[in-house]
Every structure is written in structure tokens, then in C-alpha cells.
DOVEX-252988 format. One record per residue (C-alpha): y, z, x; residue number from 1; residue in three letters. Coordinates in steps of 0.001 Angstrom, whole numbers, plus 500000, padded with zeros to 6 digits. Layout:
N
      Y      Z      X pafi drense
      Y      Z      X  NUM    ALA
...
This chain:
367
      Y      Z      X pafi drense
 500000 500000 500000    1    MET
 503600 499398 501090    2    ASN
 505575 502650 501089    3    ILE
 509341 503009 501426    4    GLY
 511200 506090 502663    5    ILE
 514939 505715 502000    6    PRO
 517767 507709 503486    7    LYS
 518999 510304 500986    8    GLU
 522565 509642 499810    9    ILE
 523184 512706 497613   10    LYS
 526103 514777 498908   11    SER
 524928 517294 501496   12    GLY
 521303 516143 501318   13    GLU
 519847 516404 504820   14    ASN
 516132 516262 504049   15    ARG
 513804 513278 504332   16    VAL
 510721 512741 502197   17    SER
 508164 512431 505016   18    CYS
 507921 513610 508614   19    THR
 506780 511295 511437   20    PRO
 503457 513161 511409   21    ALA
 503067 512317 507727   22    GLY
 503917 508682 508414   23    VAL
 501301 508556 511179   24    ARG
 498724 509869 508715   25    HIS
 499550 507128 506209   26    LEU
 499701 504328 508782   27    VAL
 496374 505358 510316   28    SER
 494894 504998 506830   29    SER
 495955 501363 506697   30    GLY
 499232 501614 504816   31    HIS
 502584 500083 505767   32    ARG
 505516 502484 505838   33    VAL
 509137 501328 505983   34    VAL
 511676 504019 506884   35    VAL
 515399 503494 506513   36    GLU
 517253 503922 509805   37    ALA
 518688 507408 510172   38    GLY
 516685 508799 507261   39    ALA
 515271 511692 509276   40    GLY
 518144 512314 511685   41    ALA
 519497 515425 509946   42    ASN
 516003 516902 509749   43    SER
 515499 516494 513485   44    GLY
 513418 513311 513273   45    PHE
 515035 510341 515008   46    GLY
 514119 506707 514422   47    ASP
 512098 506546 517653   48    GLU
 509742 509233 516371   49    LYS
 509064 507173 513259   50    TYR
 508510 504030 515330   51    LYS
 506016 505848 517539   52    ARG
 504258 507024 514378   53    ALA
 503801 503388 513365   54    GLY
 506599 502971 510825   55    ALA
 508814 499949 510441   56    VAL
 512410 501185 510755   57    VAL
 514921 499099 508828   58    SER
 518686 499384 508474   59    SER
 518477 497625 505097   60    SER
 518095 499861 502013   61    PRO
 516996 496767 500069   62    GLU
 513981 496297 502337   63    LYS
 513017 499931 501914   64    VAL
 513261 499784 498116   65    TRP
 511276 496532 497880   66    LYS
 508043 498384 498616   67    ASN
 505370 499322 496054   68    ASP
 505970 503071 496252   69    LEU
 509284 504682 497137   70    VAL
 509027 508329 498165   71    VAL
 512244 510331 498047   72    LYS
 513472 513914 498038   73    VAL
 516150 513852 495335   74    LYS
 516705 511750 492232   75    GLU
 518126 508222 492671   76    PRO
 521892 508001 492266   77    LEU
 523814 505307 490422   78    SER
 524289 503350 493672   79    GLN
 520510 502942 493800   80    GLU
 519919 501842 490206   81    TYR
 520215 498199 491289   82    GLY
 516951 498563 493222   83    PHE
 514954 499432 490090   84    PHE
 512338 496937 488890   85    ARG
 509239 496958 486690   86    LYS
 506635 497019 489483   87    ASP
 508284 499915 491342   88    LEU
 506854 503451 491576   89    MET
 509156 506340 492494   90    ILE
 507809 509725 493592   91    PHE
 510505 512376 494023   92    THR
 512279 515364 492471   93    PHE
 513702 513830 489286   94    LEU
 514828 516684 486982   95    HIS
 515481 514051 484316   96    LEU
 516385 516582 481629   97    ALA
 519576 517192 483601   98    GLY
 520390 513508 484228   99    VAL
 519793 511580 480971  100    PRO
 521590 508494 482306  101    GLU
 518965 508185 485061  102    LEU
 516178 508552 482508  103    ALA
 517712 505702 480490  104    SER
 517893 503459 483563  105    GLU
 514267 504147 484447  106    LEU
 513177 503444 480881  107    LEU
 515188 500221 480631  108    ASP
 513919 498810 483929  109    THR
 510274 499805 483472  110    GLY
 510034 501848 486667  111    VAL
 507052 504201 486947  112    THR
 508596 507603 487710  113    ALA
 506541 510541 488989  114    ILE
 508332 513883 489346  115    ALA
 507378 516425 491977  116    TYR
 508578 519260 489751  117    GLU
 506128 518616 486899  118    THR
 502944 518061 488921  119    VAL
 500659 520957 487976  120    GLN
 497488 522451 489417  121    GLU
 495839 525399 487658  122    ASN
 499089 526338 485964  123    GLY
 501041 526153 489231  124    ARG
 503745 523713 490331  125    LEU
 502514 523026 493874  126    PRO
 505161 520485 494881  127    LEU
 508047 522586 493608  128    LEU
 506762 525860 495051  129    ALA
 507929 525573 498704  130    PRO
 511419 524444 497691  131    MET
 511572 527251 495130  132    SER
 510632 529744 497824  133    GLU
 513397 528480 500092  134    ILE
 515956 528440 497263  135    ALA
 514921 531949 496223  136    GLY
 515402 533342 499708  137    LYS
 518662 531414 500108  138    MET
 520040 532729 496831  139    SER
 520221 536245 498214  140    VAL
 521683 535085 501529  141    MET
 524377 533064 499766  142    MET
 524983 535746 497160  143    GLY
 525478 538390 499829  144    GLY
 527886 536111 501689  145    PHE
 530039 535424 498634  146    TYR
 530150 539101 497696  147    LEU
 532456 539475 500694  148    ALA
 536054 540109 499640  149    LYS
 537462 537252 501724  150    HIS
 535080 534910 499855  151    GLN
 536315 536056 496446  152    GLY
 533633 538663 495827  153    GLY
 533700 542364 495066  154    GLU
 533634 543333 498702  155    GLY
 530288 545138 498548  156    LYS
 527424 545006 501048  157    LEU
 524091 544202 499385  158    LEU
 522114 547035 500926  159    GLY
 524865 549627 501084  160    GLY
 524906 552214 503899  161    VAL
 523907 555908 504042  162    PRO
 525995 557714 501470  163    GLY
 526900 554517 499583  164    VAL
 524734 553036 496834  165    LEU
 523339 549521 497353  166    PRO
 524264 546559 495182  167    CYS
 522472 545865 491947  168    LYS
 520708 542502 491918  169    VAL
 519318 541033 488702  170    THR
 516987 538031 488804  171    VAL
 516285 535940 485719  172    PHE
 512731 534629 486027  173    GLY
 509784 535940 488007  174    GLY
 508346 532629 489165  175    GLY
 508234 531463 492758  176    SER
 512019 531319 493241  177    ALA
 512650 534588 491432  178    GLY
 509898 536433 493254  179    MET
 511167 535400 496685  180    HIS
 514737 536234 495730  181    ALA
 513630 539708 494665  182    ALA
 511603 540153 497834  183    LYS
 514520 539309 500132  184    VAL
 517024 541355 498126  185    ALA
 514704 544367 498288  186    ALA
 514199 543882 502031  187    ALA
 517968 544105 502459  188    LEU
 517988 547392 500550  189    GLY
 519361 546231 497201  190    ALA
 518361 547712 493844  191    ASP
 516531 544817 492159  192    VAL
 515562 544055 488561  193    THR
 513567 540979 487554  194    VAL
 513883 539910 483914  195    ILE
 510776 538130 482628  196    GLU
 508995 537255 479379  197    VAL
 505414 537093 480671  198    ASN
 503737 540504 480729  199    GLN
 500988 539424 483121  200    ASP
 503575 538063 485539  201    ARG
 505505 541330 485368  202    MET
 502368 543294 486210  203    ARG
 501784 541027 489179  204    PHE
 505388 541412 490394  205    LEU
 505221 545196 490096  206    GLU
 502148 545255 492313  207    SER
 503263 542584 494792  208    ALA
 506888 543567 495423  209    LEU
 508466 546671 496984  210    PRO
 508951 549783 494868  211    SER
 512703 549274 494416  212    GLN
 511989 546082 492457  213    VAL
 511679 546742 488728  214    HIS
 510757 544407 485899  215    THR
 512357 544219 482473  216    LEU
 511356 542280 479385  217    TYR
 513835 539531 478547  218    SER
 515918 540261 475448  219    THR
 519601 539616 474822  220    GLU
 520258 543351 474752  221    GLN
 518529 543919 478090  222    HIS
 520419 540992 479615  223    ILE
 523773 542372 478447  224    GLU
 522939 545842 479762  225    GLU
 522117 544380 483162  226    GLN
 525259 542261 483262  227    LEU
 527500 545328 482797  228    GLU
 526495 546722 486198  229    THR
 525148 543787 488207  230    VAL
 526723 542741 491501  231    ASP
 524568 539690 492225  232    LEU
 522985 537695 489402  233    LEU
 520361 535080 490250  234    ILE
 519224 532502 487694  235    GLY
 515697 531326 488477  236    ALA
 514316 530348 485083  237    VAL
 512314 527119 484939  238    LEU
 510637 525400 482002  239    VAL
 508825 522360 483492  240    PRO
 510315 519073 482366  241    GLY
 512995 520458 480083  242    THR
 516435 522011 480423  243    THR
 516757 525617 481504  244    ALA
 517552 528099 478703  245    PRO
 521197 529211 478601  246    LYS
 520652 532918 479056  247    LEU
 524208 533697 480172  248    VAL
 526849 532818 477603  249    LYS
 530505 532560 478598  250    ARG
 531347 535652 476564  251    GLU
 528791 537631 478540  252    MET
 530682 537000 481784  253    LEU
 533554 539063 480426  254    LYS
 531464 542227 480524  255    ILE
 530585 541663 484208  256    MET
 532549 543184 487066  257    LYS
 535233 540849 488502  258    PRO
 534033 539479 491820  259    GLY
 530341 539656 490927  260    ALA
 528376 536612 492084  261    VAL
 526162 534327 489984  262    PHE
 523755 532088 491940  263    VAL
 522189 529601 489519  264    ASP
 519076 528175 491173  265    ILE
 518174 526466 487880  266    ALA
 521185 524141 488083  267    ILE
 518873 521148 488760  268    ASP
 517634 521602 485198  269    GLN
 521083 522176 483736  270    GLY
 521456 525806 484801  271    GLY
 520816 529014 482878  272    CYS
 524507 529801 482387  273    GLY
 526889 528151 479926  274    GLU
 529545 528085 482627  275    THR
 527291 526653 485350  276    SER
 527983 523180 486698  277    ARG
 526524 521452 489772  278    PRO
 528283 521965 493096  279    THR
 527634 520725 496633  280    THR
 527273 522319 500044  281    HIS
 530753 521014 500877  282    ASP
 532289 522833 497903  283    ASN
 529638 525311 496766  284    PRO
 531477 527817 494560  285    VAL
 533924 528108 491699  286    PHE
 535202 531011 489615  287    VAL
 534836 531335 485839  288    GLU
 535953 534456 483950  289    GLU
 536360 536242 487279  290    GLY
 532744 535592 488342  291    ILE
 531967 533621 491496  292    VAL
 529466 530843 490666  293    HIS
 527257 529279 493344  294    TYR
 525525 526256 491784  295    CYS
 524443 523944 494604  296    VAL
 521917 521497 493183  297    ALA
 520002 520937 496423  298    ASN
 520014 524342 498073  299    MET
 517044 523799 500469  300    PRO
 518852 520882 502132  301    SER
 520896 523484 504022  302    ALA
 517742 524069 506098  303    TYR
 516364 520518 506340  304    PRO
 513898 520975 509193  305    GLN
 512085 523778 507399  306    THR
 512376 522079 504010  307    SER
 511224 518637 505141  308    THR
 508126 519979 506866  309    GLU
 507280 522199 503900  310    ALA
 507775 519364 501413  311    LEU
 505711 516860 503386  312    THR
 502900 519384 503681  313    GLY
 502452 519547 499916  314    VAL
 503323 515967 498877  315    THR
 501312 514077 501485  316    LEU
 497866 514508 499849  317    PRO
 499255 513054 496597  318    TYR
 501015 510190 498372  319    ILE
 497838 509393 500283  320    ARG
 495718 509378 497110  321    ARG
 498176 507072 495298  322    ILE
 498322 504748 498308  323    ALA
 494541 504680 498778  324    ASP
 493457 504180 495171  325    PHE
 496515 503242 493101  326    GLY
 498298 505508 490644  327    LEU
 495900 505275 487712  328    GLU
 492803 506105 489781  329    SER
 494698 508811 491664  330    ALA
 495599 510516 488386  331    MET
 491984 510464 487266  332    VAL
 490875 511999 490569  333    MET
 493780 514485 490687  334    MET
 494471 515507 487060  335    PRO
 497444 517601 488111  336    GLY
 499177 514441 489290  337    LEU
 499053 513017 485775  338    SER
 501344 515860 484663  339    MET
 503895 514515 487110  340    GLY
 504090 511177 485328  341    LEU
 507433 511301 483497  342    ASN
 508057 507639 482709  343    ILE
 505530 504815 482488  344    TRP
 505736 501332 481015  345    ASN
 509165 501965 479502  346    GLY
 508203 505203 477743  347    ALA
 508478 508953 478395  348    ILE
 505040 510422 478988  349    THR
 506055 514072 479425  350    HIS
 506366 515825 476073  351    GLU
 508855 518519 477091  352    ALA
 511093 515927 478727  353    LEU
 511021 513678 475665  354    ALA
 511902 516622 473438  355    ARG
 514738 517665 475736  356    SER
 516238 514166 475791  357    LEU
 515616 513525 472097  358    GLY
 513602 510389 472836  359    LYS
 510180 509155 471665  360    PRO
 507131 510516 473432  361    TYR
 504132 508459 474487  362    LEU
 501032 510559 475046  363    GLU
 500077 510336 478711  364    ASN
 497070 507955 478725  365    PRO
 495774 509392 481995  366    PHE
 495477 513065 481036  367    VAL
């Protein structure tokens, strides 16, 4: 199969979808890989490394996109819509519920779109997990930074010092991102509460995390009680394929302390706050109702070497199976991959996505 690896053009996106080691693995299996020049530079992988791995390095985006399968990190932007065609497969983070115009373009052009974030294995999201872990850990680092007074925050240190109470950190969602956020916040000495709806997950978190991490069942009353005293709020709620629930209404911000920080990891899926809107690494924060909002839509790109290697490690087996056997056979052999199929033959094949976008749903024929 012919595989294309374009250079990411999203603002502040430094990752690349495959390392040279991953390319070598694909080439040694008989596949042709075309890498756009400079695609891996910000992740520490120069063009020469890709050439030595057996890739064709091209300075032409058109040549990269003309391949059978295009593997990316982030969703295509409007500048790339002109490359869409009926016989093209795209495998990347899509988050289509948050970008309906992209979904429409994919539907109109007949592109086959497979989303990393909806691939499932035994109830897990294996391709999203490493990026969620990085974003979760980052959320506490960024939150602590913006709590500094000169950054617009309250001026409080997350872990406090002897004789001074630590900050209160509340995490919405106890999945991979939320769990790692809670773990890092607790390690820094903060008082941490994770708000969840799944009782089994709460039991797991109570046993897996340090003793200063508490769990709380998600109700509007509990959320409001937490917001009254929270210093750092982290939104890490994910519903695969659909938009994140708006747990934080604008009115709720008014009961929070001025200078508190809200890091919305769920911004890729629309965010879990009414006031959340996507930001970039170049301009990461804004203030609404006195609350500092950090809503960077591609947080892990701040650490591209770590992120690229972690992403390649989990996506490569799926890429290899698609390249070796074709998409339909690969989905039969790897049923979890079929859950990643979002758009096929001009129709939406993921029920939650179709419901979120208000469009017709075609039952996935490969499940």
C-alpha cells in the first residue's frame, strides 16, 4: 500500500504521525511511504532519518496526499480539503463532533475517515490513551503555572507549604486524562477531588490513587459545591464520538474565586464549559467571568518527541494491518478498528457522531 505522512499545519502542532522506526517497519513489509519534507523536524526526526528508514521524502504536499492511506496526527484543516477524493483513506484524530464543516467535506467527497479517538478494544480507547495521559499530566503543570499572580491567577502554590493549606483541585472525569491529572496534582501535594458517574471507576480510582484523592458522584449540586472552593478545575470528560457535556455553565463561574484556573482538556470535543473555546500554544489562555481558561486543542504537541513516539507505538499495529490486508479485512481481523470508522462511502457510520451532528446514521457494515 502507498502511505502518506503529511506535515501537520495546525497552529502549534509539532508532532508527526510516524517515527522513522515506524516507517522502517512499514517499508520492510513491502509498503511505500511518502513523508513530506520537514514533517518530523519538530519532533526530532530530520528528513535524513526518514530517508535512511526507506521513505520517499517529498516537498510536495500533493504527492503526499495522493497516496492510498494518509496518516496524520490532527484533523485536516480547510487548506487541505482540496486533497480529498473518493478513494482516499484518512487515519488521524478527527473529533468530528467539534468540527461539523470537516465532517460535511468528508461526506461530500466520499473520503473514508477513521478516527483514532473512537477505536475501541475491550471498552478502552487505546489510540487516545497515551495522548490523554500526556494531556492529563500537562493540565496540572499548566494549571499550576497560570495560578501564578503574574499570569492572572490567584497567586497560590498548588501544594502549599508547611502551615499553609494546599490548593483544591477538582477533576471532571476519571478516565485516562482525569486519572493522570489527579495523580500529578496529588504528587504535588494538592487536595484533589475527581467527579465521576461510574461507581466501578470511582472504586478503582480510590484504590489506585493516593489517599488525598477523593471521588464524588457527579450531580449539579456537587459540581456547584466544588466550584465555590476550587483553585484549579480540570475538565476531562469524554464521550466517544460525540460532544463533551457542558458541565460548567457561565453562571457557575460567578461562584468561583477570581483568578481560579479552568483547564479544559475536552476542548477537542467542544469542551465541558459553556465559556470554553479553542486556543493555541501561542495564545493559550483567556479570562471569562474572572476565571482563567486554558483551552489548547492540541496540548500534547508541546512535548512532541514524547508524544510522537507514544502515538506511533499504539497506531502502528493498526496502520500495518490496514496496509497489509486493506481496511475491510483489517476491521474483520481487528474488531476494535471498526469502531474507529466514522465516515464511509459518503455516510456516517458512528452512531454517537451522527446523533451529535444531527445527520443520518448508516450502521457500520463491518462490526
